[in-house]
C-alpha positions in Angstrom: 13.5 -24.7 1.0 10.1 -23.2 1.9 11.2 -22.5 5.4 14.4 -20.7 4.3 12.3 -18.8 1.6 10.0 -17.7 4.4 12.8 -16.7 6.7 14.4 -14.6 4.0 10.9 -12.8 3.3 10.5 -12.1 7.0 14.0 -10.8 7.3 13.5 -8.7 4.2 10.3 -7.2 5.2 11.4 -6.4 8.7 14.7 -4.9 7.8 13.7 -2.9 4.9 10.4 -1.4 6.3 11.8 -0.7 9.8 14.7 1.3 8.0 12.0 2.8 5.7 9.9 3.9 8.8 12.9 5.6 10.4 13.7 7.3 7.3 10.1 8.4 6.9 9.7 10.0 10.3 13.1 11.7 9.8 11.8 13.3 6.7 8.8 14.8 8.5 11.0 17.0 11.0 12.9 20.2 10.0 16.4 19.9 8.4 19.3 22.3 9.0 19.8 25.0 6.5 23.3 25.2 4.6 24.0 28.4 6.5 23.4 26.9 9.8 21.0 29.7 11.2 17.5 28.1 10.3 15.7 24.9 9.9 13.0 24.2 7.5 10.7 21.1 6.7 10.7 19.1 3.5 7.2 19.3 2.2 7.2 17.7 -1.2 5.4 14.4 -0.7 5.2 14.1 -4.6 9.0 14.1 -4.9 9.3 11.4 -2.2 6.7 9.3 -4.0 8.4 9.7 -7.3 11.8 8.7 -6.0 10.3 5.5 -4.4 8.1 4.5 -7.2 10.9 4.8 -9.7 13.2 2.7 -7.9 10.4 0.2 -7.1 9.6 -0.1 -10.9 13.4 -0.7 -11.7 13.6 -3.2 -9.0 10.5 -5.0 -10.0 11.7 -5.0 -13.6 15.1 -6.3 -12.5 13.4 -9.3 -10.6 11.2 -10.1 -13.4 14.0 -10.3 -15.9 16.3 -12.3 -13.4 13.6 -14.7 -12.3 11.9 -15.2 -15.6 11.7 -18.4 -17.5 14.4 -18.7 -20.2 12.8 -18.3 -23.8 9.8 -16.3 -22.5 9.1 -13.3 -24.6 9.2 -9.8 -23.0 5.5 -9.3 -23.2 5.0 -12.5 -21.3 7.5 -11.4 -18.8 5.9 -8.0 -18.4 2.3 -9.5 -18.0 1.0 -8.4 -21.4 0.9 -12.0 -22.9 -2.9 -11.3 -23.8 -3.4 -14.9 -25.0 -2.9 -16.3 -21.5 -5.0 -13.7 -19.8 -7.9 -14.4 -22.3 -7.7 -18.1 -21.6 -8.3 -17.3 -17.8 -11.1 -14.9 -18.5 -13.2 -16.8 -21.2 -15.7 -19.5 -20.1 -14.6 -23.1 -20.6 -16.6 -23.8 -23.7 -15.3 -20.8 -25.7 -12.2 -20.8 -27.7 -9.8 -17.8 -28.5 -8.8 -18.8 -32.0 -10.2 -17.3 -35.2 -12.8 -20.2 -35.8 -14.4 -20.1 -32.5 -18.1 -19.6 -32.1 -21.0 -20.1 -29.4 -24.3 -21.5 -29.9 -27.3 -19.3 -28.6 -30.8 -20.8 -28.9 -29.5 -23.3 -31.4 -27.8 -20.7 -33.8 -24.2 -20.2 -34.1 -22.8 -16.9 -33.5 -19.0 -16.0 -34.2 -17.2 -14.5 -31.3 -15.1 -11.2 -31.5 -12.0 -11.2 -33.4 -9.0 -12.1 -31.4 -7.3 -8.7 -32.1 -10.3 -6.8 -31.0 -10.6 -8.9 -27.8 -6.8 -8.6 -27.1 -6.9 -5.0 -27.4 -9.9 -4.4 -25.1 -8.3 -6.8 -22.6 -5.0 -4.9 -22.6 -6.8 -1.6 -22.3 -8.9 -2.8 -19.3 -5.9 -4.1 -17.6 -3.8 -1.0 -18.1 -6.7 1.2 -16.9 -6.9 -0.7 -13.6 -3.2 -0.3 -13.1 -3.7 3.4 -13.8 -6.6 3.6 -11.3 -4.4 2.0 -8.5 -1.7 4.4 -9.4 -3.9 7.3 -9.1 -5.3 6.2 -5.8 -1.7 5.7 -4.4 -0.5 9.1 -5.8 -3.3 10.9 -4.2 -2.9 8.9 -0.9 0.6 9.5 -0.1 0.7 13.2 0.4 -2.3 12.9 2.9 -0.2 10.3 4.9 2.8 12.6 4.8 0.9 15.7 5.8 -0.7 13.9 8.7 2.7 13.7 10.4 2.7 17.2 11.0 -0.4 17.1 13.1 -0.2 13.7 15.0 2.8 11.8 16.2 4.5 9.0 14.2 3.5 6.2 16.8 -0.1 7.4 16.4 0.3 7.3 12.6 1.6 3.7 12.7 -1.3 2.8 15.0 -3.9 4.2 12.6 -2.3 2.7 9.4 -2.7 -0.7 11.3 -6.4 0.0 11.3 -7.3 -0.1 7.6 -10.2 -2.5 8.3 -12.3 0.2 9.7 -12.6 2.6 6.7 -12.8 -0.3 4.4 -15.9 -1.8 6.4 -17.4 1.7 6.5 -17.3 2.4 2.9 -18.6 -1.0 2.0 -21.5 -0.6 4.2 -22.3 2.9 3.1 -21.8 2.4 -0.6 -22.9 -1.1 -1.1 -24.9 -2.1 2.0 -22.6 -5.1 2.6 -22.8 -7.1 5.8 -19.9 -8.6 7.5 -19.2 -11.5 9.9 -20.0 -10.6 13.7 -16.3 -10.9 14.7 -15.4 -8.1 12.3 -17.6 -5.7 14.1 -15.8 -6.8 17.4 -12.4 -6.0 15.7 -13.6 -2.6 14.6 -14.8 -1.7 18.0 -11.6 -2.8 19.7 -9.7 -0.8 17.1 -11.7 2.3 17.4 -11.6 2.2 21.3 -7.8 1.5 21.1 -7.2 4.5 19.0 -9.5 6.7 21.3 -7.5 5.6 24.3 -4.1 6.0 22.7 -4.8 9.6 21.6 -6.9 10.6 24.8 -3.9 9.8 27.1 -1.1 11.2 24.9 0.7 14.3 26.0 3.2 14.6 23.4 2.8 17.3 20.7 3.6 17.0 17.1 5.2 19.6 15.1 2.1 21.7 14.3 0.3 21.3 17.7 -0.1 24.5 19.8 0.3 24.7 23.5 -3.1 25.8 23.6 -5.5 23.1 24.4 -8.1 24.0 22.1 -5.7 24.5 19.2 -3.8 21.4 19.9 -7.2 19.4 19.8 -7.9 21.2 16.4 -4.5 20.1 15.0 -5.1 16.4 16.0 -8.5 16.5 14.4 -6.9 17.7 11.1 -4.2 15.0 11.3 -6.8 12.2 12.0 -8.9 13.6 9.1 -5.8 13.4 6.8 -5.0 10.0 8.0 -8.6 8.8 7.4 -8.5 10.0 3.7 -5.2 8.2 3.5 -6.7 4.9 4.8 -9.8 5.3 2.4 -7.6 5.6 -0.5 -5.5 2.7 0.6 -8.8 0.6 0.9 -9.4 1.6 -2.6 -6.0 0.5 -3.8 -6.5 -3.0 -2.1 -9.8 -3.7 -3.6 -8.7 -2.8 -7.1 -5.6 -5.1 -6.8 -7.9 -7.9 -5.6 -10.1 -7.4 -8.7 -7.0 -7.3 -11.1 -5.8 -10.7 -9.5 -9.3 -12.1 -9.9 -9.8 -11.0 -13.5 -6.2 -11.5 -15.0 -3.5 -13.8 -14.9 -0.7 -11.6 -13.6 1.9 -12.0 -11.0 2.7 -9.8 -8.0 5.9 -8.5 -9.5 4.3 -7.5 -12.7 1.6 -5.7 -10.9 4.3 -4.0 -8.8 6.2 -2.9 -12.0 3.2 -1.5 -13.8 1.7 0.3 -10.8 4.9 1.9 -9.9 5.6 2.9 -13.4 2.3 4.7 -13.8 2.7 6.1 -10.3 6.2 7.6 -11.6 4.5 9.2 -14.7 1.5 10.7 -12.6 3.7 12.2 -9.8 6.2 13.4 -12.3 3.4 15.3 -14.3 2.0 16.6 -11.0 5.4 17.5 -9.8 6.7 19.4 -12.9 3.6 21.5 -13.5 3.7 25.0 -12.1 0.3 24.5 -10.2 -1.0 27.0 -7.7 -1.0 26.3 -4.1 -3.1 23.3 -3.3 -3.4 22.3 0.4 -1.6 18.9 0.9 -1.3 17.9 -2.7 0.7 20.8 -4.0 2.1 23.0 -1.0 4.5 25.0 -3.0 3.7 28.7 -3.2 4.0 30.8 -6.4 4.4 29.7 -10.1 7.2 27.4 -9.3 6.9 23.6 -9.8 6.8 21.1 -7.0 10.1 19.4 -8.3 11.9 22.6 -8.6 11.1 23.6 -5.0 12.2 20.1 -3.8 15.4 20.3 -5.6 16.2 23.9 -4.4 15.5 22.5 -0.8 17.9 19.7 -1.3 20.6 22.2 -2.5 20.1 24.3 0.6 19.5 21.5 3.0 21.9 18.6 2.1 21.4 16.8 5.2 17.9 15.6 3.6 19.8 13.4 1.1 20.7 10.4 3.2 17.1 9.9 4.6 15.7 10.6 1.1 17.8 7.9 -0.4 17.0 5.6 2.5 13.5 5.9 2.1 13.4 5.4 -1.6 15.8 2.4 -1.6 14.4 0.5 1.4 10.8 1.1 0.2 11.6 -0.3 -3.3 13.3 -3.5 -1.9 10.7 -4.0 0.8 8.0 -4.1 -1.8 9.8 -7.2 -3.6 9.7 -9.0 -0.4 6.0 -8.2 0.1 5.0 -9.5 -3.1 7.4 -12.6 -2.8 5.6 -13.4 0.5 2.2 -12.9 -1.0 3.0 -15.1 -4.0 4.5 -18.0 -2.2 2.7 -18.0 1.4 -0.5 -16.3 0.9 -2.1 -13.1 2.3 -2.6 -14.7 5.8 1.2 -15.0 6.4 1.6 -11.6 5.1 -0.9 -10.1 7.5 0.9 -11.6 10.4 4.4 -10.4 9.2 3.2 -6.8 8.6 1.1 -6.8 12.0 4.2 -7.7 14.0 6.4 -5.3 11.8 4.1 -2.3 12.6 4.3 -3.2 16.3 8.3 -3.2 16.0 8.0 0.0 14.0 6.2 1.8 16.7 8.6 0.7 19.4 11.6 1.6 17.2 10.2 5.0 16.7 9.8 5.4 20.5 13.5 4.3 21.0 15.0 6.1 18.2 13.4 9.5 18.3 12.6 9.3 22.3 8.7 9.5 22.0 7.2 9.6 25.6 4.3 7.1 25.7 2.1 7.1 28.8 0.8 3.9 30.3 -2.6 4.5 28.9 -1.2 4.8 25.4 0.6 1.6 25.8 -2.9 0.0 26.8 -4.6 1.7 23.7 -1.9 0.3 21.5 -2.4 -3.2 23.1 -6.1 -3.0 22.5 -5.7 -2.1 18.8 -3.1 -5.0 18.2 -5.3 -7.4 20.1 -8.2 -6.5 17.8 -6.2 -7.1 14.7 -4.9 -10.3 16.1 -8.4 -11.4 16.6 -8.9 -10.9 12.9 -5.7 -12.8 11.9 -6.7 -15.6 14.2 -10.1 -16.0 12.6 -8.6 -15.9 9.2 -6.3 -18.7 10.2 -9.2 -20.8 11.3 -11.1 -20.2 8.0 -8.1 -21.1 5.9 -7.5 -24.2 8.0 -11.3 -25.4 7.7 -11.0 -24.8 3.9 -7.8 -26.9 3.7 -9.5 -29.7 5.7 -12.5 -29.7 3.5 -10.4 -29.7 0.4 -8.5 -32.7 1.6 -11.8 -34.5 2.3 -13.0 -34.0 -1.2 -9.7 -35.1 -2.6 -10.0 -38.3 -0.6 -13.6 -38.9 -1.7 -12.4 -38.6 -5.4 -9.7 -41.0 -4.9 -12.0 -43.7 -3.3 -14.4 -43.5 -6.3 
């Protein structure tokens, strides 16, 4: 059964996100106007994010309801059963009922009332979800804008290197040290990207034929991509904290994060904000969503990739969280690593990108570095399992 489940997860992640990647790249190039005389680019990353997050929250809700235990309350299914969360957060010697008390220096002190503790726990959890959603809402426009300055294979390669900004921010902000192999991985990834971009001769949509202008455009694209990766790193660290502090499932987290993303992006998209580079590219007093809907009316060919992008992204997230819940992060890393390799190859085939031999070498260096990280993680997980088995054997022998 586990092998069948793993096979379905791999198939789901591959199929959904490969189709998602094709749609994402298609949305980054111009579309034919309805008059047939001009082409324009779809610029509303907020509208894209809203469509995907809305469908993702619906799919997560449907999954929770279908797979939930019969007889469970709605609050329990949605991860708002505060009693179960408090049991995981309180120390072993404390109780969550109204008569609980703790002794400090021999004197009894009553604990906080259950209603007060429950309310504060619920507020803290929802604020964490809101924090993750804010990071995601801000990160998406930068990733979409980067495609105007760098090619899609470069984008995929850069997105595979999230470890670099995560380690950099940890060192700068918290002075944290890492295992020696991680520095080797970062060096390989950095060198691989440098080789890939240095040997590239294909120009993205906003690159100029002038060499200096083309280099400047690539620098802007890399900067946007770096901001996107830093925000993605903040998303991952906050998600880890939520899993560590609260008893929630991946699907419950998926539901609430996407629900908050929908609310945030809808609020930003409907407000008549002034022109803000990347975040609100629309001009004038018209809202972002009004411009997006107007674009769809005058460029109907955008509908198919837009639906494909939203639908496959929503279903793909379900397979991601299913894999994470049943097989762990290591298996998920291996699946997503190979998926990104196939995504880059698929982009080259479908959209006829021309990669030089040097670029293939650079890509190989990057994926080689990430493979080193995955291999070391596999060894660490195996060593932990062996240690756990030995401890169990000792306990049985007593």
